[in-house]
C-alpha positions in Angstrom: 48.1 73.2 114.9 48.3 69.6 116.0 50.8 69.0 113.3 53.0 71.9 114.4 53.0 70.7 118.0 53.9 67.2 116.9 56.7 68.6 114.7 58.1 70.7 117.5 58.0 67.8 120.0 60.0 65.8 117.6 62.6 68.6 117.0 63.1 68.8 121.0 63.5 65.1 121.1 66.3 65.1 118.3 68.0 67.9 120.2 68.0 66.2 123.5 69.3 62.9 121.9 72.0 65.0 120.3 73.0 66.8 123.4 73.2 63.5 125.2 75.3 61.8 122.5 77.7 64.8 122.4 78.0 64.8 126.1 78.6 60.9 126.1 81.4 61.3 123.5 83.1 64.0 125.6 83.0 61.8 128.6 85.0 59.3 126.8 88.0 61.6 127.0 89.1 62.0 130.6 92.1 63.1 132.5 94.5 60.4 133.8 96.3 62.2 136.7 98.3 61.6 139.9 101.4 62.2 141.9 104.9 60.5 142.0 106.9 60.3 145.2 109.9 58.6 146.7 108.8 55.4 148.7 111.2 56.2 151.5 111.2 59.9 152.0 107.6 60.7 150.6 109.2 63.6 148.7 107.6 64.3 145.2 109.6 63.3 142.2 110.2 66.1 139.8 110.8 65.2 136.0 109.6 61.5 136.5 108.0 60.3 133.3 104.8 58.6 132.6 103.6 56.8 129.7 100.1 55.1 128.7 101.2 51.6 128.0 100.6 50.7 124.4 99.9 54.3 123.4 102.3 57.0 122.1 101.4 59.6 124.9 102.5 60.6 128.3 103.6 63.4 130.6 106.4 64.5 132.8 105.8 65.4 136.5 106.1 69.0 137.7 107.8 70.3 140.8 105.1 68.7 143.1 105.3 65.4 141.2 102.0 65.9 139.5 101.1 64.7 136.0 98.1 64.7 133.9 97.3 62.9 130.5 94.3 63.3 128.3 93.2 59.7 127.4 90.3 57.7 126.3 90.6 54.9 128.9 89.5 51.3 128.5 89.5 48.8 131.6 92.8 47.2 130.6 94.9 50.3 130.2 97.7 51.1 132.6 100.5 53.5 133.0 104.3 53.0 133.1 106.1 55.3 135.6 109.9 55.7 135.3 112.7 57.8 136.9 116.2 57.6 136.8 117.7 55.4 139.8 114.3 54.1 140.6 112.5 50.9 139.8 110.0 51.3 136.9 106.3 50.6 137.9 103.3 49.5 135.8 99.9 50.5 137.4 96.3 49.8 136.1 94.6 53.3 135.5 91.7 52.2 137.5 93.9 51.5 140.5 95.3 55.1 140.6 94.2 56.7 143.9 94.6 60.1 145.3 97.5 59.0 147.4 101.0 59.4 145.5 102.3 56.6 143.4 105.6 55.4 145.2 108.7 54.6 143.6 111.4 52.6 145.2 115.2 53.1 144.6 116.7 50.7 142.1 119.1 48.1 143.5 122.7 48.3 142.2 122.7 45.4 139.5 126.3 46.3 138.3 129.6 44.9 139.4 131.7 46.9 142.0 133.0 50.0 140.6 136.6 50.2 139.8 138.0 53.7 140.4 140.3 54.8 137.4 142.4 57.8 137.3 144.7 59.0 134.4 147.5 59.6 136.9 147.4 56.1 138.7 150.4 54.9 136.8 148.6 52.2 134.8 149.1 52.0 130.9 146.0 53.4 129.2 145.0 54.1 125.7 142.3 56.4 124.5 139.7 55.6 121.6 136.7 57.4 120.3 133.6 55.5 119.3 130.9 56.5 116.7 132.8 59.5 115.7 130.7 61.9 113.5 130.9 65.3 111.9 128.2 67.8 113.1 127.9 69.3 109.6 126.7 66.0 108.3 123.9 65.6 110.9 120.3 66.2 110.6 117.0 65.9 112.3 114.4 63.3 111.1 111.3 64.9 109.6 107.7 63.8 108.5 104.9 65.4 106.7 102.6 67.7 108.8 100.0 67.9 106.0 98.3 65.7 103.5 100.1 67.4 100.6 103.6 66.7 102.0 104.5 70.3 101.6 105.2 71.1 105.3 107.6 68.8 107.4 108.0 68.8 111.2 110.4 66.8 113.3 109.5 63.2 113.8 108.4 62.2 117.4 105.2 61.2 119.1 104.1 63.5 122.1 105.6 61.1 124.7 108.6 61.1 127.0 110.6 58.8 125.0 114.3 57.6 125.2 116.3 57.4 122.3 119.7 55.4 122.8 122.6 53.9 121.1 124.4 50.6 122.1 128.0 50.4 122.4 129.9 47.2 122.6 133.5 48.1 123.3 135.7 45.2 122.2 135.3 42.7 125.1 137.9 40.4 123.3 140.7 41.3 126.1 140.6 41.8 129.8 141.4 45.5 129.6 139.1 47.8 131.7 137.2 50.3 129.6 136.0 53.5 131.2 133.9 56.3 129.4 135.7 59.5 129.9 133.4 61.8 127.7 130.2 61.7 126.0 129.3 63.8 123.0 125.7 64.5 121.8 124.4 66.6 119.0 121.1 68.0 119.8 118.8 70.7 118.1 116.0 72.8 119.6 113.2 75.0 118.3 112.8 77.2 121.4 114.8 79.5 123.6 116.4 76.8 125.8 115.6 73.1 126.0 116.5 70.4 128.4 116.7 66.6 128.4 118.1 64.0 130.5 121.1 61.9 130.0 120.4 58.1 130.4 123.1 55.4 130.6 122.1 51.8 131.0 123.7 48.3 131.3 122.5 45.5 129.1 120.4 42.6 129.9 120.9 39.1 128.6 118.5 39.9 125.7 120.5 42.8 124.5 118.1 45.5 125.9 118.7 48.5 128.2 118.4 47.2 131.9 119.9 48.9 134.9 120.5 52.6 135.3 124.0 53.8 135.5 123.6 57.1 137.5 125.4 60.3 136.6 125.3 62.9 139.0 124.6 65.9 136.5 122.3 64.1 134.1 120.3 67.2 132.9 121.5 68.3 129.5 120.9 72.0 128.5 120.7 72.9 124.8 121.4 76.6 124.4 122.0 76.8 120.7 119.8 75.7 117.6 122.5 73.0 116.9 124.4 72.2 120.2 127.1 69.8 120.6 126.7 69.0 124.2 129.9 67.5 125.8 129.6 65.6 129.1 133.1 65.5 130.8 133.5 62.3 133.0 137.2 62.3 133.5 136.8 62.9 137.1 134.2 60.1 137.6 134.7 57.8 134.5 132.1 55.1 133.9 133.2 51.4 133.8 131.8 49.8 130.7 130.3 46.3 131.6 131.6 43.2 129.6 128.4 43.2 127.6 128.2 46.6 126.5 126.4 49.8 127.4 123.6 52.0 126.1 123.9 55.8 126.0 120.9 58.1 125.1 118.6 61.0 126.0 115.3 61.1 127.6 112.7 63.6 126.5 111.0 65.8 129.1 107.4 67.1 128.4 107.9 70.4 130.2 106.5 73.9 129.5 110.1 75.2 128.7 110.5 72.6 126.1 107.3 73.2 124.4 107.1 75.1 121.0 104.0 75.8 118.9 104.8 75.8 115.2 102.1 77.2 112.9 101.2 75.3 109.7 101.2 77.5 106.6 97.8 77.8 104.8 96.2 76.5 107.9 94.8 78.2 111.0 96.1 75.6 113.3 99.6 74.8 114.8 101.6 71.8 116.1 103.0 71.3 119.6 106.5 70.0 119.7 108.8 69.4 122.6 112.6 70.1 122.2 115.5 69.0 122.2 115.6 66.6 119.3 118.6 64.1 118.8 120.4 64.4 115.6 121.3 61.6 113.1 123.8 61.0 110.4 123.9 58.6 107.5 126.1 55.4 107.6 126.8 52.6 105.3 127.0 50.3 108.3 123.9 48.3 108.9 123.2 49.6 112.4 120.4 49.9 114.9 119.3 52.1 117.7 116.8 51.9 120.5 113.8 53.7 121.5 111.8 53.4 124.7 108.1 54.2 123.7 104.7 53.1 124.8 106.2 51.7 127.9 108.6 49.2 126.4 112.0 49.2 124.4 112.1 48.7 120.7 115.1 47.9 118.4 115.1 50.1 115.4 116.9 49.8 112.0 115.9 52.8 109.7 117.2 53.4 106.3 117.9 57.1 105.3 115.3 58.5 103.0 117.7 61.2 101.8 119.9 58.8 99.9 117.2 56.6 98.4 117.0 58.7 95.2 120.7 59.8 95.2 122.5 56.7 95.7 122.1 52.9 95.2 124.3 52.2 98.3 121.9 51.7 101.3 122.6 54.0 104.2 121.3 53.9 107.6 120.6 56.3 110.4 122.8 56.5 113.3 122.4 58.7 116.4 124.9 61.4 116.9 126.2 60.1 120.2 130.0 59.5 120.5 132.2 58.3 123.3 135.7 58.8 124.3 136.9 55.5 126.1 140.1 54.7 128.0 141.4 51.2 127.9 143.4 50.5 131.0 145.6 47.4 131.6 144.5 45.5 134.7 
């Protein structure tokens, strides 16, 4: 009887220890949450993006400016908060309070805007840069299972930006204006939206200041959709050191799809839309804003490694129509 009591007491101790350890492990995963607002008006900023610095995870604010991210925090972790037309802020997670995180408007770092109108009598010529054929474009995929039988679109679950740099012939004094932007996107749900982002370049060749566009939300209505942004009424002057054009992912419910994995009981969450790419023999790069910082990427095409000895590189399906105007 004594042995039975001793044995039961040990079982109880082990059970308590297991429950304590399980709760401790669950406590490690917490919710990083907060609200984002305009520093002048106090109004919530809808569709602001938040990233955990150094991690490929993040969130997009709702109509009330609220966000939440599941994360296992360390004392050194911080979030990076960005919104078009505002200064980006980096805040330590431990400093996030109940009060909203305020973002200030970005100062205009660009030269004075020069207004161009096709009918102003000045001589102009039109050019297309990074021209592509939609039928030759595709989405980047990666294996979703250990056997490599099932593939999904490649992208971490974070509100990243994918952009292409355009250096439009700065050898002469002509003014260069973007009159049209064309972006090929694909989606895996009924309707998807993303944000058009345009940046000037800093002295290191990385995106710097926002160039704001009034209608910057792009809507993707078809599975493969060529979205055309007409800027002829308000063309964008291209700075002498070039310009970046890209799309920003928004982690909203409307963009979410759950794709089941064959031969598996689970599913994968993905957010549409996806920027499409094409193959080019030109050694080129594109840029990704991820984990709170910009990264320059050169990616060879895996589709041609077995079919051709000629190296081919991935180019984003983003093209510009540019008007060159004599001063």
